[in-house]
N, C-alpha and C positions, 0 to 999 in steps of 0.2 A: 549206368545210372543206378541199377539195383545194388551193385557193389558199393558205390559211393554212399547210398542211403544206409546200408548196413554199417559201414565204417563210421558214419556220423552218429548212428544210434549207439554203437559200442563206445565211442568216445564220450558221449553224454552220460551213459550209464557208468562208465569208469569214473568220471568226475563225481557223480552222485554217490558212488560207492566209497570214494575217498572221503567225502564229506561225512558219510555215515560212520566210517571208521574213526575219523578225527573227532567228531562231535559226540558220538554216543558209544564208541568202542564196539560197534557192531561189525561182524564179519559178513561181507556180502559177496555172493557169487553172481557174476554177470553172465546172462544168457540172452542171445538174440536169435529168434527163430522166425521163420516166415510161414505164412498160412493164415487160415481163419483163426482169430484170437481164441475163440471157444475151443476149437479142436486142439490147438497148440497147447493151451493151458491144461486141458484134461490129459493130454499125452505126457506132458512134463510131470504132472502129479502122479500118474500111473508109473512112470519110469523111475522116479527119484523118491525113494522112501524117506529121505531126509527132509522133504517138504512136509511141514507140520501144520501150516495154516495158510490160507489164501486171504489176502487183504485187498479189497477193491474199493476204488473211489466211485461214489454215486454221482451222477449228473445232478446239477442243481436246476431248479425250475419245476414247472408243473407238468413236464412231459414224461415223468417217471424217472427211474434210476439210471436208465441207459440200457442198450440192448445186451451188453455182456453181462451185466448184473442180473437182468431178467432171465437170460438163458441159464446162467449158473444157479440161480435161485430155483428154477425148475428141476435142475439136476439134484439139488440137495434133497428134495422130496423123494427122489429115487434112490438116495443113499450115496454118500460120498465119504471117503475114508478120512478126510480132514475137515475141520470147521472152516466156514467162510465168514469173514468179518467185512461188513460194508460200512464205509465211513463217508460222511458228506463231503 
């Protein structure tokens, strides 16, 4: 079941990467990782110096921006080597 979910995620991301290339001439690298989102993202940023910015989508509604945005916003105050952009 885990392997199937990974394959589905990779297929979805490949399709989105194709759209980004075709519509905006952006080169996209697809990575699928397992684990807690916060930890996985920080590890990827630390390991890949080519990552220059992190763009996150905030949750809509009155509950706040979402747990991942909140966790990473706290990290920014501690210093992060790249900027974080949060979009609605």
